[in-house]
N, C-alpha and C positions, 0 to 999 in steps of 0.2 A: 482236743488239740487245736491250736490256733493256726489258721491257714496263712501262708505267706502273703504279704501285702500285695504282691503283684498278681496273685491268682484271682481270676474272675470266678465268682460264685453265682450260679444261676439255679433257681428252683427247677426241679425236673417234674413235669406233669405226671400224675398218677396213671392216666390213660394215654397210651402212645397214639399219636395221630397217624393215620394210614398214609403211606408215601410210596413213591416209585421213582426209579432212575430213568430218565429219558434223555438219551444221548447216543452218540456213536459208540457201540460196544468196544471197538478197537482202541478207543482213547480212554476208556474207563479207568484202567489202572494207572494211567499217567496223571489223571486229575484227582481221583479218589484213591489215595494210598491205603494201606492196611489200617493204619491208625485212624484215618478219617472214616473208613467204613465201619470200624468198631464203634467209634463215637456216635455216628449217625444211627447205627442199629440199636444203640443204647437208648436213644431218645425218640426214635420213630419206629413204627411197624412197617417195614419195607416189603412190598409185595412184588411178585413177578421178577423176570430177568431184566437185566439192563438192555434197553432197546431204543431205537429211534423210529420205530414203526408203530403208529397208533393202531393200525389194523391188527397187529400182533396181540393187542390187549383186548380186542372187542369181546372175545369169548371168556375173558377173565371176570369171574363173578365179583371180584373186588374192585374192578375199575371204577365203578360208580361211587365207591366210597372214598377214593383217593382225595386227600386234601392238600398234600404237599408234593410238589414236583422238584426233584433234584436233577437239574439239567446241566448241560455243557455243550461243547461242539457237537453238531448233528442233531440238536433239539428240533423236534417236528414243529411244523407251523401250527400255531394255536388259532385255528379257524373254527367255523361252525361244526365241522365234522369232528374236530378234536374235542370240543365241549360236549358233543353227543356221547362220546366215549367216556370222558371225564367231566361230568357235569358239576361236581362238587369241589373242584380245585379252588383253594383259597390263596395259596402262595406258591410262586415259582422262585426257586433259589438257583440262579444261573451262574455256575462256576466257570465263567468265560467273560468275554467283553461285550461286543456289539450285540444288541437285541433285535435290531430291525429285521433280521432274516426270519424270525419266527413270530414276532408280535403282529397282531391285526387289531382291527376295530373291536372285534369280539372281546378282547382282553379288557379294553377300557369300558365297554358297555356292561361287563359283568363285575367290574370293580375288583378284578383279581390283582393281588399284589405281586409285582415282579421285582426282584432284587438282582443286581449284577455285580460280579467281581471285577468289573472293568478297571477299578483302581489297582488291583493286583496285576492284571495283565499289562496295564500301563506302566507299572513300575519296571517290568522287564524291558519295555520299549525305551523308557528313560535311561536305564542303565546302558543299554546298547548304544543309544545316541551319544551319551557322554564318552563311552569308550571310543566310538568312531570319531567324535570331535577331536580328541587329543591325537589320535592317529593321523587325522587329516592335517592338523597343525604341524605335525612332525613330518608330513609327507611320507608316511610309512609305506603305503601301497606302492608309490612310485619308486622309492628306494629299494624295496624288496624286488620289484621287477628289474631294476637297473643292475642290482647285484647278480641276479641270475643270468641276465643277458650279457653283461660285461665281465663277469667273474673277477671283479675287483671291488674294493671298498673305496669309493670316491664320493666325497660330500659335495656334489656339484649342483644339486637341485635346491632352489631357494626354499627356505623354511620360515614360516611366520613365527612358530613357537607360541607358547601359551601366555607370555607376559604382555599384557596390553592389547592382545588381539580381540577382535570383535566377533561375537556369535550373534547371528540374526535368527530369531525364531518366527516362523510363519505360523501364527495362531498361538494363543496363550491359554489353551484349555488345560485339562487335568494333567496330560503328559508334559506339555510345555512347562507348566508350573513345577512339576517334579524335576525336570531338567534344571530349572533355575535353582531349586532347593539344593540339588547335588553339586552345584557350582558356586555356592556361596563363599567357599574358602579359596576360590581360584582368583587369579589376577586378570580374568577376562572382563571385557565390557559386554553387557548383554542388552541387545535391542530387540524389539518385537513389532510385528504388525498384527493387529487384531482390532477390527472396528467395534467390537463389543466389549472391550476392556477400557475402563475409565482411567484417567490420568492418576487419580488417587489410588486406585487399585494397583496400577503399575508401579507407582512410587513406593508402595508398601513392599512390593516384590523386589525393588531395586532394579527395575527394568525401564529403559527409555523407549517410549512408543514412537513410531515413525511411519512414513509411507512405505509401501511395498517397493517402490523404485529406489528410495534411499537405502532401504535394508539390503537390497541386492547389490547396490553400487559400493557400499562401504564395508560389508561383512567379509571376514576371512573365511567363515563357514556359515552357510545358510542351512537351517534344519527345518524341514516341513512337518507340521503336526496338524494340518487342516483336515477336518472331517469331509467325507464324500457326500455332498449335498447337491441338489440341482443347481444351486447358485455358485457352487465352487468348482464345478466341472470345467477343466481347462483354464483355471484361474491363473496359473503360472505359465507365462508365454515365452517364446523365444526372445522377445525384447528384454524380459527380466534377466534371462541368463546371459544375454550379450552385455548387460550392464555390469556383470561381476568383475571385480578387480583381478589383476593378474594373480595366478596361482591359487585362486579361491576354490572352495569345495562346496558341493551341494549334497545334502543327506535327505533322503525321503524314506520315512518309516510310516507314513500316513496311508495314503491311497494313491495309486498310479494315475487315476482318472483326473486328479486335480492339476496334473501337468499336461501341457500339450507336447506329447512325447516326440513327435516328429520334429517339432521346432527345437526341442532340447537336443535331439540328435544332430540337427544341423549346426547348432552352436558348438557342440562338443567336437564335431568334425573340424570346424574352423579354428577352435581354441584348444589345442592340445595341453595348454597350461592348466585348464580347468579339470576338476575331477568330480564325477557324480557317483555317490554311494547310493545305490538303488536297491532297497529291500522289497519294494513294491513296484509294480508296473501295471499298465493297462493296454491290452489284456494281460492276464497273469496265468501262465508265463507268456513272454512276448512271442510273436510269430517267429517261425523258424528262420526267416530271412531278415529278422531285425538286426540292425547294426549294433544294438546294445550288447549282443554276444561277442562282437569283434572289436569294438572301439577300445583302444588300450587305456583310455582315461575313464572307463566305466567299470565300477566294481558292482557286480550283480549277485544278489543272494536271494534264496527262495522263501521270502517272507518269514525270516527267522528272528526278527527283533522281539516279537511277543513271547509269551511263556513257552518254554521248552523244558523237557526233562523234569527234574525235581521242582523247577519253578512253577509248574502247573499246580502243584499242591498248595501253593499260596492262595490260589483262587478258591479251592474247596475249603481251606481254613477260614477265609473271610466269610464264606457262605455259612459255615458252621457257627461262627460267631453271630451272624445275622439270625440264624435259626434260634439260637439261645435267646436273643432279644425278643423274637416273635413269640416263643413259647412262654416267656416270663412277662410279656406285656410291656416291654421296654420300647422306647422309640427306635425305629429302624434307621440305619445309617446309609444304606445303599439301595433304597427304593427308587425305582425308575419312574420319572414323570414323563408326560408327553414331550415336553421340550428337551429333556435329557435324552430320551430315546432317539429323538431326531438327531441330536448332536453326536450320538455314539456311532453314526454311520461310518 
């Protein structure tokens, strides 16, 4: 029988490699559904229970044989103690995004392969961003609040709409680029600030690069996708937010620490025409007395832009595909480098 053209065919090794799930057990079923568990059991010899505790495995006679780690949220830190327990780890397939919470110098010194499903988690963030973008351009949040307060349908709030409006992206990393891809058919103008993106690269994306000041001053919606690095902490200041045009919106699905939050709050208090869609804050959640809870022009959500519900299984599917490449000797697509690990913060 001839396999369909779209079906990927990978040779299955005769001897299954020993593997273990290392993650928060409470999130296991969200990330690894029944189909994914069956497929992984077909290709690997999986030992032990799902756990995020290395100590739990110390008495396991098979721990020193483990070559493949199937990880996700709650993955234990891969330090010297970790490798004392699992000295023969060859590859970590991390079905989640940022890896900086568990990777250490020990990983690099031992040349352990780490792959991440950041691209899948980023897809959920990009979809959330696009949805919020169009809601902001229609002033949906303000109209919903007005209808409830006034109990009448009155179109009195200025609306930019999507035709010819400007979206400003702060950083053009993987998520920023996915946002651009999903807006190709729109009538928006897209501009971006990212000192590491060349003009030629931006031209290919159809994005005009500009300064951070210009981006904030002319965008109808500003969307932040900047990683949390030492040099990006507090990068977005009150001055930037004060530059925003009337009735503009700010979306942050990146990290709260890149924003000087108290300065943002000051501007939002003075400019009720602006709206901030904050899926991330610093600290997270905000302090109990934070004005972010009470300002009417702040929409606050508990870090939901990333993968949730069935979306989480996209991450395990990508890691299963990466496992297939690894077992069949094909080039890997999602291997983490030092530079990439740093940018995933």
